[in-house]
C-alpha positions in Angstrom: 1.8 35.1 37.5 -0.1 32.1 38.8 0.3 33.3 42.4 2.5 30.3 43.4 5.7 30.9 45.3 8.8 29.9 43.3 11.2 27.7 45.2 14.8 27.5 44.1 16.9 24.4 45.0 20.6 23.9 45.0 20.0 20.5 43.4 18.4 19.5 40.1 14.9 17.9 39.5 14.5 14.3 40.6 17.7 14.5 42.5 19.4 11.4 44.0 20.2 12.2 47.7 22.6 10.4 49.9 21.4 10.0 53.5 24.0 12.6 54.7 22.9 15.1 52.1 19.3 14.7 53.1 20.2 15.5 56.7 21.1 19.0 55.6 17.4 19.7 55.0 16.0 18.9 58.5 14.8 22.4 59.2 17.9 23.5 61.1 19.0 25.9 58.4 16.3 28.5 57.7 17.8 29.2 54.3 17.2 25.7 53.1 13.9 23.9 52.3 12.6 21.3 54.7 12.7 17.8 53.1 11.6 14.4 54.3 11.6 10.9 52.7 9.1 8.1 52.8 9.7 4.8 51.0 12.8 6.5 49.6 10.9 9.3 47.8 11.8 12.8 48.9 9.3 15.6 49.3 9.6 19.3 50.1 7.4 20.0 53.1 8.6 23.6 53.7 5.1 25.0 53.5 4.2 22.7 56.4 7.1 24.0 58.4 4.9 24.4 61.5 4.5 20.6 61.5 7.9 19.6 60.0 10.3 22.3 61.2 12.6 21.7 64.2 10.0 22.7 66.7 7.1 21.0 64.9 5.3 17.9 66.2 6.7 15.9 63.2 10.1 17.6 63.0 11.8 14.3 63.6 10.7 13.1 60.1 12.6 15.9 58.4 16.1 15.3 56.9 15.7 11.5 56.8 13.6 8.6 55.8 11.5 7.6 58.8 9.1 5.4 57.0 8.7 2.9 59.8 7.4 5.5 62.3 4.4 6.3 60.1 3.1 2.9 61.3 4.6 2.4 64.7 4.3 6.0 66.0 7.8 5.8 67.5 9.0 9.3 66.9 12.5 8.8 68.1 15.8 7.9 66.5 15.2 4.2 67.0 11.8 4.4 65.4 12.4 7.0 62.7 14.1 4.5 60.3 13.5 3.1 56.8 13.3 -0.6 57.8 9.7 -1.7 57.4 10.2 -5.5 57.8 7.5 -7.0 59.9 4.9 -4.3 59.1 3.4 -6.0 56.1 -0.2 -5.7 57.4 0.3 -2.0 57.3 1.8 -1.6 53.9 -1.4 -0.1 52.5 -1.3 2.6 55.1 2.3 3.5 54.1 1.2 3.7 50.4 -1.6 6.1 51.5 1.0 8.3 53.2 3.1 8.4 50.0 0.0 9.3 48.0 -0.8 12.1 50.6 2.7 13.6 50.1 2.5 13.4 46.3 -0.9 15.3 46.4 -0.1 17.9 49.1 3.6 18.5 48.8 6.4 18.7 46.2 8.3 15.7 45.0 12.0 16.5 44.6 13.9 13.2 44.3 14.9 9.9 45.9 17.3 8.6 48.5 20.0 6.2 47.6 19.8 3.2 49.9 17.2 0.7 51.0 14.5 1.7 48.4 16.5 3.1 45.4 20.0 2.2 44.1 22.7 4.6 43.0 21.1 4.9 39.6 17.7 5.8 41.1 16.1 2.4 40.2 13.8 0.6 42.6 15.6 -2.0 44.7 14.3 -5.5 45.2 13.2 -4.4 48.7 10.9 -1.7 47.3 9.6 -4.0 44.6 8.7 -6.5 47.3 7.0 -3.8 49.3 4.7 -3.0 46.4 4.0 -6.7 45.6 3.0 -7.4 49.2 1.1 -4.1 49.5 -1.1 -5.3 46.7 -1.5 -8.8 48.2 -2.6 -7.4 51.6 -4.8 -4.7 50.0 -6.7 -7.4 48.1 -6.9 -9.5 51.2 -8.3 -6.6 53.2 -10.9 -5.9 50.4 -12.0 -9.5 50.4 -12.3 -9.4 54.2 -14.4 -6.3 54.1 -16.7 -7.9 51.5 -17.0 -10.9 53.7 -17.8 -8.7 56.7 -20.5 -6.9 54.8 -22.0 -10.2 53.6 -22.2 -11.7 57.1 -23.5 -8.5 58.7 -26.3 -8.6 56.2 -27.0 -12.3 56.6 -26.9 -12.3 60.4 -28.1 -9.0 61.8 -26.4 -7.8 65.0 -28.5 -8.1 68.1 -28.9 -5.4 70.7 -26.4 -5.6 73.5 -25.3 -3.9 76.6 -21.9 -4.5 78.3 -19.8 -2.7 80.9 -18.2 -2.9 84.3 -21.2 -1.3 86.0 -23.8 -2.9 83.7 -25.2 -6.4 83.8 -24.4 -8.0 80.4 -27.6 -8.1 78.3 -28.3 -9.2 74.7 -31.7 -9.2 73.1 -33.6 -9.3 69.8 -36.6 -7.2 68.8 -38.7 -7.0 65.6 -37.1 -4.6 63.1 -38.1 -3.4 59.7 -34.9 -4.8 58.2 -36.1 -8.4 58.8 -39.3 -10.4 58.9 -38.6 -12.2 62.2 -37.6 -11.4 65.8 -35.0 -14.1 66.2 -33.0 -15.3 69.2 -29.6 -14.1 70.3 -26.5 -16.3 69.5 -22.8 -15.9 69.6 -21.8 -15.9 65.9 -18.2 -16.7 64.9 -17.7 -15.7 61.3 -15.9 -18.2 59.2 -12.2 -17.5 59.2 -12.4 -15.3 62.3 -11.4 -15.9 65.9 -13.7 -13.4 67.5 -17.5 -13.6 67.9 -20.4 -11.2 68.0 -24.1 -11.3 68.9 -26.5 -12.1 66.1 -30.3 -12.5 66.0 -31.0 -15.7 64.1 -34.0 -17.4 62.6 -35.6 -20.2 64.6 -37.9 -21.6 61.8 -37.7 -22.1 58.1 -34.7 -23.1 56.0 -31.1 -22.2 57.1 -29.6 -18.9 55.8 -26.7 -20.9 54.5 -26.2 -24.6 53.6 -28.6 -27.2 52.4 -32.2 -27.3 53.6 -32.9 -30.6 55.4 -36.5 -29.8 56.0 -35.9 -29.6 59.8 -37.6 -26.2 60.0 -35.1 -24.9 62.5 -33.8 -21.8 60.8 -30.1 -21.2 61.8 -30.3 -22.9 65.2 -28.1 -25.8 64.0 -25.5 -23.6 62.3 -21.9 -24.6 63.3 -21.1 -20.9 63.5 -23.7 -20.2 66.2 -23.3 -20.8 69.9 -25.9 -20.4 72.7 -25.0 -17.8 75.3 -24.4 -18.9 78.8 -27.4 -18.6 81.1 -29.7 -18.3 78.1 -32.7 -20.5 77.3 -32.6 -21.8 73.6 -35.8 -20.0 72.7 -35.3 -16.8 74.7 -35.3 -13.5 72.9 -33.2 -11.8 75.6 -30.4 -13.1 77.8 -28.1 -12.1 80.6 -25.0 -14.1 79.9 -23.3 -13.2 83.2 -26.3 -14.6 85.1 
């Protein structure tokens, strides 16, 4: 014996469940396995019964496809549904959840409905999910690469903020760069928010053509002087 517990089902492998049939496996009947569905794929989560049983924190997921709630956190009947329209930015998170269940639990079938048709084939809705998941995953990867690039190009300055603290930004000499720099509000291209960066005040610009002005990044369109800050100051108190 390999030491694994054998589980016997009243249904065959890769079973096609109706929604009503899946409800029978919500943990109410101790003689039946506990099942849940995500993106239409059904998993046996009986070994996680303390989580997914009737009294478990995630018991609401059992006996149904509550895909939407994995993103919204709405663990009620209104939120535990399979409609994921409008959650496109979080599709990669949903795919990660499916991967988690495939790794840690037992796949037993599919639910006929929004994600799979009566023959067990992926619906247009599910195909669109995977198409958009790839699009947003690639977009996220590009954004992370851009973030890494700009964090390297324009090093973050030291800063101190808080309700009981006077706002303070400053630059000091560090081993990661050969200059002290001055603090500026840096708005990364394609982003709406800004952060503090220590920038060069002499030499060629980090990006763009060198006009010979010897002003470093002072004229960069992405940099803005903090309020109450002298142009050449290495530390500022933006709130005055």
